[in-house]
C-alpha positions as CSV (number, residue, x, y, z in Angstrom):
1,M,-2.0,12.7,31.2
2,T,0.8,11.0,32.9
3,Y,4.6,10.9,32.4
4,A,4.4,7.2,31.7
5,T,1.8,7.6,29.0
6,I,3.8,10.2,27.1
7,L,7.0,8.4,27.6
8,N,5.5,5.1,26.3
9,S,4.1,6.8,23.3
10,L,7.4,8.5,22.3
11,G,9.4,5.4,23.3
12,S,7.4,3.2,20.9
13,Y,8.5,5.4,18.0
14,E,12.1,5.1,19.0
15,R,11.9,1.3,19.3
16,Q,10.4,1.1,15.9
17,Y,12.7,3.6,14.1
18,G,15.8,4.0,16.2
19,A,17.4,7.2,17.4
20,M,15.0,10.1,16.7
21,T,14.4,13.7,17.2
22,F,11.2,15.1,18.8
23,S,9.9,18.6,18.3
24,V,7.5,19.6,21.0
25,R,5.2,22.6,20.7
26,G,2.0,23.6,22.5
27,S,0.7,25.1,25.7
28,A,-1.0,24.3,29.0
29,T,-4.0,26.5,29.8
30,V,-4.1,27.6,33.5
31,K,-7.3,29.2,34.7
32,K,-7.0,32.8,35.7
33,H,-3.3,32.8,34.8
34,D,-1.1,32.9,31.7
35,A,-0.5,29.7,29.8
36,I,2.6,27.6,30.0
37,T,4.1,27.5,26.5
38,F,6.1,24.6,25.0
39,N,8.6,24.9,22.2
40,N,11.7,22.7,22.2
41,V,13.6,20.0,20.4
42,F,15.1,16.9,21.9
43,S,17.5,14.5,20.1
44,G,19.7,11.6,21.1
45,D,19.4,8.5,23.3
46,Q,17.4,10.2,26.0
47,A,15.1,12.2,23.6
48,P,11.8,10.4,24.7
49,V,12.6,10.8,28.4
50,A,13.5,14.5,27.9
51,A,10.5,15.3,25.8
52,A,8.1,13.7,28.2
53,A,9.6,15.4,31.2
54,Y,9.5,18.7,29.3
55,V,5.7,18.6,29.2
56,V,4.9,16.9,32.4
57,A,7.4,18.4,34.9
58,P,6.2,22.0,34.6
59,V,2.5,21.1,35.0
60,T,3.4,18.9,38.0
61,Y,5.5,21.7,39.5
62,L,2.7,24.2,39.1
63,M,0.0,22.0,40.6
64,G,2.2,21.2,43.6
65,N,2.8,24.8,44.5
66,D,2.3,26.2,48.0
67,Y,0.6,29.5,47.1
68,E,-2.8,28.6,45.6
69,K,-4.8,25.7,44.1
70,V,-4.2,25.7,40.4
71,D,-6.7,24.6,37.8
72,V,-5.0,23.3,34.6
73,E,-7.8,23.4,32.1
74,S,-6.1,21.8,29.2
75,V,-2.8,20.6,27.8
76,D,-2.5,20.9,24.0
77,V,0.8,19.6,22.7
78,T,1.9,18.6,19.2
79,V,4.9,16.3,18.9
80,S,6.7,16.0,15.6
81,A,9.0,13.0,15.2
82,S,12.0,12.8,12.8
83,E,13.9,9.6,12.1
84,E,17.2,11.6,12.1
85,P,19.2,12.9,15.0
86,K,18.7,16.6,14.2
87,T,21.6,18.1,16.2
88,A,24.0,21.0,15.4
89,T,27.2,22.3,16.9
90,L,28.2,26.0,17.1
91,E,31.6,26.0,15.5
92,R,32.3,29.7,15.1
93,A,31.0,33.2,15.8
94,W,32.4,36.5,14.5
95,V,31.8,40.1,13.5
96,D,33.4,41.7,10.5
97,D,33.9,45.0,12.3
98,P,35.5,44.4,15.8
99,R,35.5,48.2,16.4
100,P,31.9,49.3,15.9
101,R,30.7,52.8,16.6
102,P,28.2,53.5,19.3
103,G,24.6,53.7,18.2
104,R,25.3,51.5,15.2
105,S,24.2,47.9,14.4
106,V,26.9,45.3,13.8
107,P,26.0,41.9,12.1
108,L,27.0,38.9,14.2
109,K,27.5,35.7,12.2
110,V,27.5,32.2,13.6
111,L,28.5,29.0,11.9
112,L,26.6,25.8,12.7
113,R,27.6,22.4,11.6
114,T,24.7,20.0,11.4
115,Y,24.6,16.3,12.2
116,R,25.0,15.6,8.4
117,G,28.1,17.7,8.3
118,D,26.4,20.6,6.4
119,Q,27.3,24.2,7.4
120,E,24.8,26.8,8.1
121,I,25.6,30.5,8.6
122,R,23.1,32.6,10.5
123,T,23.2,36.4,11.0
124,V,21.7,38.6,13.7
125,P,22.1,42.4,14.0
126,I,23.6,43.5,17.3
127,D,22.6,47.0,18.3
128,I,25.4,48.9,20.1
129,P,24.0,51.3,22.7
130,A,24.6,55.0,21.9
131,N,26.3,55.5,25.2
132,A,28.6,52.4,25.0
133,S,32.3,52.7,25.0
134,G,35.4,50.6,25.5
135,A,35.4,46.8,25.6
136,L,32.2,44.8,25.3
137,S,31.6,41.1,25.2
138,I,29.3,39.1,22.9
139,L,28.2,35.8,24.3
140,V,26.7,33.2,22.0
141,S,25.5,30.1,23.8
142,D,23.2,27.1,23.7
143,G,20.3,27.1,26.1
144,T,21.7,24.5,28.5
145,R,25.0,26.2,29.1
146,L,23.4,29.6,29.4
147,G,20.8,28.4,31.8
148,Q,23.4,26.8,34.1
149,T,25.6,29.9,34.0
150,E,22.7,32.2,34.9
151,Q,21.6,30.0,37.7
152,R,25.1,29.8,39.1
153,E,26.1,33.4,38.7
154,M,22.8,35.3,38.9
155,R,21.4,33.2,41.8
156,L,17.9,33.9,40.7
157,P,15.4,34.0,43.7
158,Q,12.7,31.4,44.0
159,P,9.3,32.4,42.6
160,R,6.9,33.8,45.2
161,S,3.6,33.3,43.4
162,V,1.9,31.2,40.7
163,D,2.3,34.1,38.2
164,Q,6.1,34.2,38.9
165,M,6.3,30.4,38.6
166,I,4.7,30.5,35.1
167,K,6.9,33.4,34.1
168,A,10.0,31.5,35.1
169,L,8.9,28.4,33.2
170,N,8.2,30.4,30.0
171,K,11.6,32.1,30.2
172,A,13.5,28.8,30.6
173,R,16.3,28.4,28.0
174,R,15.5,26.1,25.1
175,S,17.8,23.6,23.3
176,N,16.6,24.6,19.8
177,T,17.8,28.2,20.3
178,L,21.1,30.0,20.3
179,Y,21.1,32.9,22.8
180,V,23.2,36.1,22.2
181,K,24.0,38.5,25.0
182,L,25.9,41.8,24.7
183,L,27.7,42.4,28.0
184,G,29.3,45.4,29.5
185,S,31.5,45.8,32.6
186,E,29.0,48.1,34.5
187,A,27.6,46.5,37.6
188,G,24.0,45.8,38.1
189,A,21.7,43.8,40.4
190,I,18.7,41.4,40.5
191,V,16.0,42.9,42.7
192,N,12.9,40.8,43.4
193,G,13.6,38.7,40.4
194,E,14.0,41.6,38.0
195,T,17.4,42.3,36.3
196,L,18.6,45.9,36.6
197,S,21.6,46.7,34.5
198,S,24.2,49.5,34.5
199,L,23.3,50.9,37.9
200,P,25.2,53.9,39.4
201,P,27.3,53.1,42.5
202,S,25.0,55.3,44.6
203,V,21.9,53.2,43.6
204,L,23.8,49.9,44.2
205,G,24.8,51.2,47.6
206,V,21.2,51.9,48.5
207,L,19.9,48.6,47.3
208,E,22.7,46.6,49.0
209,G,22.0,48.4,52.3
210,D,18.3,47.6,52.1
211,R,18.4,43.9,51.4
212,N,15.1,42.2,52.1
213,G,15.1,38.5,52.7
214,G,17.7,37.7,50.0
215,N,15.9,39.5,47.2
216,F,19.0,41.5,46.2
217,N,21.8,39.8,44.2
218,P,24.6,42.0,42.8
219,L,25.8,41.5,39.2
220,H,29.3,42.2,38.0
221,S,28.4,42.8,34.4
222,A,25.5,44.5,32.6
223,T,23.4,42.9,29.9
224,L,23.1,45.6,27.3
225,G,21.0,43.5,24.8
226,E,19.7,40.0,24.2
227,W,18.8,38.2,20.9
228,E,17.7,34.7,20.0
229,I,18.5,32.6,16.9
230,A,15.8,29.9,16.5
231,T,16.8,26.7,14.8
232,E,15.3,23.3,13.9
233,H,18.1,21.5,15.7
234,A,19.1,20.7,19.2
235,V,22.1,23.1,19.3
236,N,25.3,22.7,21.3
237,G,28.2,25.1,21.9
238,S,29.3,28.4,23.3
239,R,31.5,31.2,22.1
240,T,32.5,34.6,23.5
241,L,33.8,37.6,21.4
242,T,35.3,40.9,22.5
243,I,34.7,44.0,20.6
244,S,36.0,47.6,21.2
245,V,33.5,50.4,20.8
246,S,35.2,53.5,19.5
247,Q,33.8,57.0,19.9
248,N,36.0,58.3,17.1
């Protein structure tokens, strides 16, 4: 399997049918480790290039690691092609109750407009923590924007083993998914690649005073919950809402 082989195969479809959408699903089996999973959608002028790189780049990255020799036993991928540019834009996100009670679930609704101009409304229940109070933010974002924001603000450390490399690859944000995060103002930290939210000042002080090779990164907000809205489109857009949690 080479990048050129996959690219030529996908590119032949595009040359024959014009602008297309490619849905890629499958996995790469790695001996003695978890598999790399594939599940994404690519649309537009660069769809063949993006789809080919999506499969080949993680395998190449893993095989070139400095920690151990990796045996990729198989790569099993199914690519579905559509003759339509299956894209969608996030136009609106809202909650009917902007002052929810702690411990309750509030429905978040998002409005998507597809490439055909059709509207789709999706709903996901947002669970408000029982100990929450005051202003909270709800972030709704496509995978590209969220991934860039997390890399910039969270400054995630580099993986230190093959297992961590595979975990990072499988957690990468996808373009066919809307990501929802409930954010609070409490500080937290990333310690050895793991996110720790809502830490007391005393704990933060201990962690910050015991930094080890850059494995501690402070966070200025706490992630109180995360949800995903899967779609069949390559989604674009981001919205942020503010809600006020009332104890009364």
